[in-house]
C-alpha positions as CSV (number, residue, x, y, z in Angstrom):
1,M,-15.6,-3.8,-11.9
2,G,-16.9,-5.9,-14.8
3,Q,-14.9,-6.2,-18.0
4,M,-12.3,-3.7,-16.6
5,A,-10.9,-6.3,-14.2
6,N,-9.6,-8.6,-16.9
7,K,-6.4,-10.7,-17.4
8,S,-4.3,-7.8,-18.6
9,A,-5.3,-5.7,-15.6
10,F,-4.2,-8.6,-13.3
11,D,-1.0,-9.0,-15.2
12,W,-0.3,-5.3,-14.9
13,I,-0.8,-5.2,-11.2
14,A,1.2,-8.4,-10.7
15,N,4.3,-6.6,-12.1
16,D,4.3,-4.1,-9.1
17,P,3.6,-0.9,-11.1
18,K,5.1,2.3,-9.6
19,I,1.6,3.8,-8.8
20,V,0.6,0.7,-6.7
21,T,4.0,0.6,-4.9
22,A,3.7,4.3,-4.0
23,S,0.2,3.7,-2.5
24,T,1.5,0.9,-0.4
25,I,4.4,3.0,0.9
26,I,1.9,5.8,1.8
27,S,-0.4,3.3,3.6
28,R,2.4,1.6,5.5
29,L,4.4,4.6,6.6
30,M,1.3,6.8,7.4
31,D,0.0,4.0,9.7
32,D,3.4,3.8,11.5
33,I,3.8,7.6,11.8
34,V,0.4,8.2,13.4
35,S,0.1,5.0,15.4
36,P,1.5,4.8,18.9
37,M,4.4,2.4,19.4
38,R,3.1,-1.2,19.8
39,E,4.2,-3.6,22.4
40,H,3.7,-6.8,20.4
41,V,5.1,-5.8,17.0
42,A,7.9,-3.4,16.1
43,S,6.8,-0.6,13.8
44,A,8.7,0.6,10.8
45,V,9.6,3.7,12.9
46,E,11.1,1.5,15.7
47,C,13.0,-0.7,13.2
48,Y,14.5,2.3,11.4
49,M,15.5,4.0,14.7
50,K,17.2,0.8,15.9
51,Q,18.9,0.0,12.5
52,H,20.2,3.6,11.9
53,G,20.6,4.9,15.4
54,V,18.4,8.0,14.9
55,T,15.6,9.6,16.9
56,E,11.9,9.0,16.5
57,E,11.5,12.5,15.2
58,E,14.2,12.1,12.5
59,V,12.5,8.9,11.3
60,R,9.1,10.6,11.2
61,K,10.6,13.4,9.2
62,L,12.2,11.0,6.8
63,F,9.0,9.0,6.4
64,R,7.0,12.1,5.7
65,K,9.4,12.9,2.9
66,E,9.0,9.4,1.6
67,I,5.3,9.8,1.7
68,S,5.5,13.1,-0.1
69,N,7.6,11.4,-2.9
70,A,5.2,8.6,-3.1
71,W,2.3,11.1,-3.7
72,K,4.4,12.7,-6.4
73,D,4.8,9.2,-8.1
74,I,1.1,8.6,-7.9
75,N,0.3,12.0,-9.5
76,Q,2.9,11.5,-12.1
77,E,1.5,8.1,-13.0
78,F,-2.0,9.5,-13.3
79,L,-0.8,12.0,-15.9
80,K,0.2,9.3,-18.3
81,P,-1.7,6.4,-19.8
82,T,-1.8,3.2,-17.9
83,A,-2.3,-0.4,-19.0
84,V,-5.6,-0.4,-17.0
85,P,-8.6,1.9,-17.1
86,V,-8.5,4.9,-14.7
87,P,-11.7,3.8,-12.8
88,L,-10.0,0.4,-12.0
89,L,-6.8,2.2,-11.0
90,G,-8.7,4.5,-8.8
91,R,-10.5,1.5,-7.1
92,I,-7.1,-0.2,-6.5
93,L,-5.6,3.0,-5.0
94,N,-8.6,3.7,-2.8
95,Q,-8.6,0.1,-1.5
96,E,-5.0,0.6,-0.4
97,L,-5.0,4.2,0.8
98,L,-8.4,4.2,2.6
99,R,-8.0,0.9,4.4
100,K,-9.3,1.5,7.9
101,E,-7.5,-1.4,9.6
102,D,-3.8,-2.2,9.6
103,T,-3.7,-5.6,8.0
104,Y,0.1,-5.6,7.9
105,T,0.4,-5.8,11.7
106,N,-2.9,-7.7,12.1
107,S,-2.6,-10.1,9.2
108,Y,-5.2,-12.4,10.7
109,K,-7.8,-9.9,9.5
110,L,-6.9,-10.9,5.9
111,K,-7.9,-14.6,6.6
112,D,-11.3,-14.4,4.9
113,D,-10.0,-12.4,1.9
114,V,-7.1,-14.8,1.3
115,A,-9.4,-17.9,1.7
116,S,-11.8,-16.3,-0.8
117,V,-9.1,-15.8,-3.4
118,L,-7.8,-19.3,-3.0
119,L,-11.2,-21.0,-2.8
120,N,-13.1,-18.8,-5.3
121,P,-10.5,-17.5,-7.8
122,V,-11.6,-15.0,-10.4
123,P,-11.9,-16.6,-13.8
124,L,-9.7,-15.0,-16.3
């Protein structure tokens, strides 16, 4: 991303901006809504059902509403200027929203990425 990925962009994203939080909500909840229940790891759907004593369909309906609200947040944030250039913002969102693998459940898949960041940090 060249000069767009500078220190101020990293500082901005480190402060959990609303648009990035919304994209992670969409990614996490969409994965749990469409994925079958897992044997080895409880999904957000299962946890919510157990914690609140509601049905699976009620949780899915609630999660779809949360996803809809997150999309509204993303659209609203795109309508106002951000601290980072829009192409960089688009890249960040695409990375989160278009992820093909569930790295929340399968965190071992992030091993190489984490090692790369720790061993080869981006100079600021």
